[in-house]
C-alpha positions as protocol buffer text, in pm:
chain_id: "A"
residue {
  index: 1
  type: MET
  ca { x: 17012 y: 15277 z: 7609 }
}
residue {
  index: 2
  type: ASP
  ca { x: 17369 y: 15371 z: 7687 }
}
residue {
  index: 3
  type: ILE
  ca { x: 17601 y: 15461 z: 7398 }
}
residue {
  index: 4
  type: ARG
  ca { x: 17840 y: 15188 z: 7513 }
}
residue {
  index: 5
  type: ASP
  ca { x: 17560 y: 14935 z: 7457 }
}
residue {
  index: 6
  type: ARG
  ca { x: 17493 y: 15060 z: 7104 }
}
residue {
  index: 7
  type: PHE
  ca { x: 17864 y: 15076 z: 7015 }
}
residue {
  index: 8
  type: PRO
  ca { x: 18040 y: 14813 z: 7228 }
}
residue {
  index: 9
  type: ASN
  ca { x: 18377 y: 14812 z: 7046 }
}
residue {
  index: 10
  type: PRO
  ca { x: 18448 y: 15159 z: 6908 }
}
residue {
  index: 11
  type: GLN
  ca { x: 18765 y: 15215 z: 6709 }
}
residue {
  index: 12
  type: PRO
  ca { x: 18941 y: 15543 z: 6625 }
}
residue {
  index: 13
  type: VAL
  ca { x: 18718 y: 15651 z: 6337 }
}
residue {
  index: 14
  type: ASP
  ca { x: 18965 y: 15896 z: 6185 }
}
residue {
  index: 15
  type: GLN
  ca { x: 19136 y: 15608 z: 6005 }
}
residue {
  index: 16
  type: TYR
  ca { x: 18818 y: 15550 z: 5802 }
}
residue {
  index: 17
  type: PHE
  ca { x: 18783 y: 15907 z: 5676 }
}
residue {
  index: 18
  type: GLY
  ca { x: 18980 y: 15995 z: 5366 }
}
residue {
  index: 19
  type: ASP
  ca { x: 19148 y: 16325 z: 5287 }
}
residue {
  index: 20
  type: TRP
  ca { x: 18807 y: 16472 z: 5207 }
}
residue {
  index: 21
  type: GLY
  ca { x: 18656 y: 16385 z: 5546 }
}
residue {
  index: 22
  type: PHE
  ca { x: 18399 y: 16130 z: 5425 }
}
residue {
  index: 23
  type: ALA
  ca { x: 18352 y: 15759 z: 5499 }
}
residue {
  index: 24
  type: SER
  ca { x: 18123 y: 15485 z: 5375 }
}
residue {
  index: 25
  type: ILE
  ca { x: 17842 y: 15348 z: 5588 }
}
residue {
  index: 26
  type: SER
  ca { x: 18032 y: 15022 z: 5629 }
}
residue {
  index: 27
  type: ASP
  ca { x: 18344 y: 15203 z: 5747 }
}
residue {
  index: 28
  type: VAL
  ca { x: 18145 y: 15414 z: 5994 }
}
residue {
  index: 29
  type: ALA
  ca { x: 17980 y: 15101 z: 6135 }
}
residue {
  index: 30
  type: LYS
  ca { x: 18317 y: 14929 z: 6157 }
}
residue {
  index: 31
  type: GLY
  ca { x: 18469 y: 15230 z: 6335 }
}
residue {
  index: 32
  type: LEU
  ca { x: 18183 y: 15236 z: 6585 }
}
residue {
  index: 33
  type: GLY
  ca { x: 18206 y: 14861 z: 6645 }
}
residue {
  index: 34
  type: SER
  ca { x: 17843 y: 14836 z: 6540 }
}
residue {
  index: 35
  type: SER
  ca { x: 17635 y: 14704 z: 6254 }
}
residue {
  index: 36
  type: ARG
  ca { x: 17540 y: 14889 z: 5938 }
}
residue {
  index: 37
  type: ASN
  ca { x: 17178 y: 14860 z: 6055 }
}
residue {
  index: 38
  type: VAL
  ca { x: 17246 y: 15104 z: 6341 }
}
residue {
  index: 39
  type: VAL
  ca { x: 17394 y: 15356 z: 6097 }
}
residue {
  index: 40
  type: TYR
  ca { x: 17108 y: 15307 z: 5847 }
}
residue {
  index: 41
  type: ALA
  ca { x: 16854 y: 15354 z: 6129 }
}
residue {
  index: 42
  type: ALA
  ca { x: 17011 y: 15689 z: 6219 }
}
residue {
  index: 43
  type: ILE
  ca { x: 17005 y: 15792 z: 5851 }
}
residue {
  index: 44
  type: ASN
  ca { x: 16643 y: 15682 z: 5803 }
}
residue {
  index: 45
  type: ASP
  ca { x: 16538 y: 15865 z: 6123 }
}
residue {
  index: 46
  type: GLY
  ca { x: 16692 y: 16185 z: 5984 }
}
residue {
  index: 47
  type: GLN
  ca { x: 16949 y: 16199 z: 6263 }
}
residue {
  index: 48
  type: LEU
  ca { x: 17256 y: 16137 z: 6048 }
}
residue {
  index: 49
  type: PRO
  ca { x: 17290 y: 16318 z: 5714 }
}
residue {
  index: 50
  type: VAL
  ca { x: 17423 y: 16122 z: 5418 }
}
residue {
  index: 51
  type: ARG
  ca { x: 17558 y: 16241 z: 5084 }
}
residue {
  index: 52
  type: TYR
  ca { x: 17572 y: 16044 z: 4763 }
}
residue {
  index: 53
  type: ALA
  ca { x: 17852 y: 16020 z: 4509 }
}
residue {
  index: 54
  type: GLY
  ca { x: 17666 y: 15833 z: 4239 }
}
residue {
  index: 55
  type: ARG
  ca { x: 17519 y: 15535 z: 4425 }
}
residue {
  index: 56
  type: ARG
  ca { x: 17778 y: 15540 z: 4703 }
}
residue {
  index: 57
  type: ALA
  ca { x: 17649 y: 15678 z: 5034 }
}
residue {
  index: 58
  type: LEU
  ca { x: 17902 y: 15883 z: 5227 }
}
residue {
  index: 59
  type: ILE
  ca { x: 17895 y: 16030 z: 5576 }
}
residue {
  index: 60
  type: ALA
  ca { x: 18092 y: 16343 z: 5665 }
}
residue {
  index: 61
  type: ARG
  ca { x: 18313 y: 16322 z: 5972 }
}
residue {
  index: 62
  type: ASP
  ca { x: 18159 y: 16641 z: 6116 }
}
residue {
  index: 63
  type: ASP
  ca { x: 17808 y: 16497 z: 6074 }
}
residue {
  index: 64
  type: LEU
  ca { x: 17909 y: 16175 z: 6251 }
}
residue {
  index: 65
  type: VAL
  ca { x: 18062 y: 16368 z: 6541 }
}
residue {
  index: 66
  type: ALA
  ca { x: 17751 y: 16588 z: 6570 }
}
residue {
  index: 67
  type: TRP
  ca { x: 17526 y: 16280 z: 6572 }
}
residue {
  index: 68
  type: LEU
  ca { x: 17735 y: 16106 z: 6838 }
}
residue {
  index: 69
  type: ASN
  ca { x: 17733 y: 16422 z: 7051 }
}
residue {
  index: 70
  type: SER
  ca { x: 17353 y: 16438 z: 7021 }
}
residue {
  index: 71
  type: LEU
  ca { x: 17307 y: 16091 z: 7171 }
}
residue {
  index: 72
  type: PRO
  ca { x: 17212 y: 16083 z: 7539 }
}
residue {
  index: 73
  type: SER
  ca { x: 17499 y: 16026 z: 7776 }
}
residue {
  index: 74
  type: VAL
  ca { x: 17469 y: 15809 z: 8083 }
}
residue {
  index: 75
  type: SER
  ca { x: 17720 y: 15807 z: 8365 }
}
residue {
  index: 76
  type: PRO
  ca { x: 17880 y: 15471 z: 8451 }
}
residue {
  index: 77
  type: SER
  ca { x: 17707 y: 15469 z: 8790 }
}
residue {
  index: 78
  type: ALA
  ca { x: 17366 y: 15521 z: 8629 }
}
residue {
  index: 79
  type: LYS
  ca { x: 17436 y: 15233 z: 8391 }
}
residue {
  index: 80
  type: GLY
  ca { x: 17512 y: 15004 z: 8683 }
}
residue {
  index: 81
  type: GLU
  ca { x: 17194 y: 15107 z: 8859 }
}
residue {
  index: 82
  type: SER
  ca { x: 16980 y: 15038 z: 8553 }
}
residue {
  index: 83
  type: GLN
  ca { x: 17131 y: 14690 z: 8521 }
}
residue {
  index: 84
  type: LYS
  ca { x: 17053 y: 14618 z: 8887 }
}
residue {
  index: 85
  type: ASN
  ca { x: 16688 y: 14703 z: 8826 }
}
residue {
  index: 86
  type: GLU
  ca { x: 16652 y: 14462 z: 8532 }
}
C-alpha cells in the first residue's frame, strides 16, 4: 500500500507538536489526514513508540518522523501500474 493511500490528506504536522515536541494521537492522526486507528495500529505493532503523561498518550515528533521514514515508498509510476493491474 502506498503512503498516499494510507494518509490521503496530510497536513503540516509541526503545528500539532507543542514546545516540547510531543503530540496526542488525535493530533497526529489529524496531521496525517488519517484515522486514529491507523496510529493505534502502528503503536500496537511496535512500530511507533508512545509515551504516557498520566493517562494521556503522547508521540514524539522524532518518533513520528522515524516511523514515516520507515514506511515503504512507491514511485508515482509504480502506483499507476498497480492500479492498472487491479
